[in-house]
C-alpha positions as CSV (number, residue, x, y, z in Angstrom):
1,M,-3.0,136.2,-26.4
2,Q,-1.1,134.2,-23.7
3,P,-1.1,130.4,-23.7
4,S,-3.1,129.2,-20.8
5,V,-1.1,127.3,-18.1
6,P,-3.0,124.1,-16.9
7,S,-3.2,123.7,-13.2
8,P,-1.1,120.8,-11.8
9,A,-4.0,119.3,-10.1
10,S,-5.9,119.2,-13.3
11,S,-3.5,117.2,-15.3
12,P,-1.4,114.0,-15.1
13,E,2.4,114.5,-15.0
14,P,4.1,113.9,-18.4
15,S,6.8,111.7,-16.7
16,A,4.0,109.5,-15.3
17,A,3.2,108.2,-18.6
18,P,5.2,105.0,-19.6
19,A,7.7,105.4,-22.6
20,A,6.8,104.2,-25.9
21,P,9.1,101.7,-27.2
22,L,11.1,102.5,-30.3
23,F,10.9,99.0,-31.5
24,D,8.6,96.2,-30.5
25,E,8.6,92.8,-32.2
26,R,7.0,89.5,-31.2
27,L,8.5,86.5,-32.6
28,T,5.5,84.6,-33.1
29,A,5.3,80.9,-34.2
30,P,4.5,80.3,-38.1
31,R,1.1,79.3,-39.1
32,S,2.3,75.7,-40.0
33,W,3.1,75.2,-36.4
34,W,-0.4,75.8,-35.3
35,A,-1.6,73.3,-37.7
36,I,0.8,70.9,-36.4
37,A,-0.7,71.6,-32.9
38,G,-4.1,70.8,-34.3
39,L,-3.1,67.5,-35.8
40,L,-1.5,66.6,-32.2
41,G,-5.0,67.4,-30.8
42,L,-6.4,65.2,-33.2
43,S,-4.2,62.3,-32.7
44,G,-5.0,62.6,-29.0
45,G,-8.4,62.1,-29.9
46,L,-7.5,59.1,-32.0
47,I,-5.6,57.3,-29.3
48,M,-8.5,57.6,-27.0
49,F,-10.9,56.6,-29.7
50,P,-11.0,52.9,-28.6
51,L,-12.1,53.8,-25.3
52,G,-15.3,55.9,-26.3
53,T,-16.8,58.8,-27.3
54,V,-16.2,61.0,-24.1
55,P,-12.5,59.9,-23.6
56,M,-11.9,60.5,-27.3
57,L,-13.5,64.3,-27.0
58,G,-11.3,64.7,-23.8
59,G,-8.2,63.4,-25.5
60,L,-8.9,65.6,-28.5
61,I,-9.4,68.8,-26.1
62,A,-6.5,68.0,-23.8
63,A,-4.0,67.2,-26.4
64,T,-5.2,70.2,-28.5
65,V,-4.9,72.7,-25.6
66,L,-1.6,71.5,-24.5
67,A,0.0,71.8,-28.0
68,G,-1.6,75.3,-28.4
69,I,0.1,76.2,-24.9
70,A,3.5,74.8,-26.1
71,V,3.2,76.6,-29.4
72,S,2.2,79.7,-27.9
73,S,4.6,79.9,-25.2
74,Y,7.5,79.3,-27.6
75,G,6.2,82.3,-29.7
76,S,5.6,84.7,-27.3
77,A,8.9,86.1,-27.1
78,R,9.6,89.9,-27.6
79,V,12.4,92.2,-28.6
80,R,11.8,95.6,-27.4
81,V,13.9,99.0,-27.3
82,V,12.3,101.0,-24.6
83,A,13.2,103.6,-22.0
84,G,16.9,103.2,-23.0
85,S,17.0,99.7,-22.7
86,L,17.0,96.7,-25.1
87,V,14.6,94.1,-23.5
88,A,14.6,90.6,-25.2
89,G,12.7,87.9,-23.4
90,D,13.5,88.1,-19.8
91,A,16.7,89.9,-20.3
92,R,16.9,94.0,-19.8
93,I,20.2,95.5,-20.9
94,P,20.9,99.1,-20.7
95,V,21.9,100.4,-24.3
96,S,24.7,102.2,-22.8
97,A,26.1,98.8,-21.9
98,L,26.1,97.6,-25.6
99,G,28.5,98.4,-28.5
100,A,28.1,98.2,-32.2
101,A,25.2,96.1,-33.9
102,E,25.3,94.1,-36.8
103,V,22.3,93.0,-38.9
104,L,22.9,89.4,-40.1
105,D,21.5,87.8,-43.3
106,A,20.3,84.4,-43.2
107,E,23.6,82.6,-43.7
108,E,25.5,84.8,-41.4
109,A,22.9,84.3,-38.9
110,R,23.2,80.6,-39.2
111,A,27.1,80.9,-38.6
112,W,26.8,82.9,-35.6
113,R,24.0,80.2,-34.3
114,T,26.3,77.4,-35.1
115,Y,30.0,77.0,-35.4
116,K,30.6,81.0,-34.7
117,A,28.6,80.9,-31.5
118,D,30.1,81.7,-28.2
119,T,28.9,79.7,-25.3
120,R,29.0,82.7,-23.0
121,A,26.7,85.0,-25.3
122,F,23.0,86.0,-24.6
123,M,20.7,84.2,-27.4
124,L,17.0,84.6,-28.3
125,M,17.0,82.8,-31.3
126,R,14.1,81.1,-33.2
127,G,14.9,78.7,-36.0
128,Y,11.9,80.0,-38.0
129,V,13.2,83.6,-38.4
130,P,16.2,83.5,-40.5
131,R,17.9,86.7,-40.0
132,A,19.2,88.2,-36.8
133,V,21.1,90.9,-35.2
134,R,24.5,90.6,-33.1
135,I,25.3,93.2,-30.7
136,E,28.5,93.4,-28.8
137,V,28.4,94.0,-25.1
138,T,30.9,96.6,-23.9
139,D,30.1,96.5,-20.1
140,P,33.7,95.5,-18.7
141,A,31.6,93.9,-15.7
142,D,29.6,91.6,-17.9
143,P,31.2,88.2,-19.4
144,T,28.8,88.2,-22.0
145,P,30.6,88.9,-25.2
146,Y,27.5,89.6,-27.4
147,V,23.9,89.7,-27.7
148,Y,22.4,87.5,-30.7
149,L,18.7,88.2,-31.4
150,S,16.5,86.5,-33.9
151,S,14.6,89.4,-35.8
152,R,12.2,89.7,-39.0
153,E,13.1,93.4,-38.9
154,P,16.9,93.7,-38.0
155,E,17.4,97.1,-39.7
156,A,14.6,98.7,-37.5
157,L,16.2,97.2,-34.2
158,V,19.6,98.5,-35.1
159,A,18.1,101.8,-36.2
160,A,16.1,102.0,-32.7
161,L,19.2,101.2,-30.8
162,D,21.3,103.9,-32.5
163,A,18.4,106.5,-31.9
164,V,18.6,105.6,-28.3
165,R,22.3,106.0,-28.4
166,D,22.2,109.3,-30.2
167,G,19.3,110.7,-27.7
168,A,21.7,109.3,-24.7
169,G,24.4,111.4,-26.1
170,D,23.1,114.9,-26.3
């Protein structure tokens, strides 16, 4: 029995589908930050309390919404490895322009955030994520010496970068 060949008109091209990310992590804010946002909303209502019920409710809602937006936007940073590129926040770096990746434990990550840091480095860091990955930039046209990325799963990020490099080398 021979396999049937689908007609080009009946099936979409496989290359039209977007590539699935090898690594995808959202650096969400911890729950305690959401509790603090709620308390800020409550304080907004208490500040407006002497002016009456309607201003108090308005202050409560406005302060809660503003604090929630602030926490949500800060916690919306994403780190992805997709389509041969490392996407970290707004930056998109081809993996071919990256060198060795190093998993940093909490103490070493703190050192690279502080006294070992280079001001030319690209850093996507979140203080509530203790571990990180440091990746050398090998592109001679780029003055950035390395990329520092906070990550809850640094081993998986390094493995995804290595998988892209191995696939690109074939």
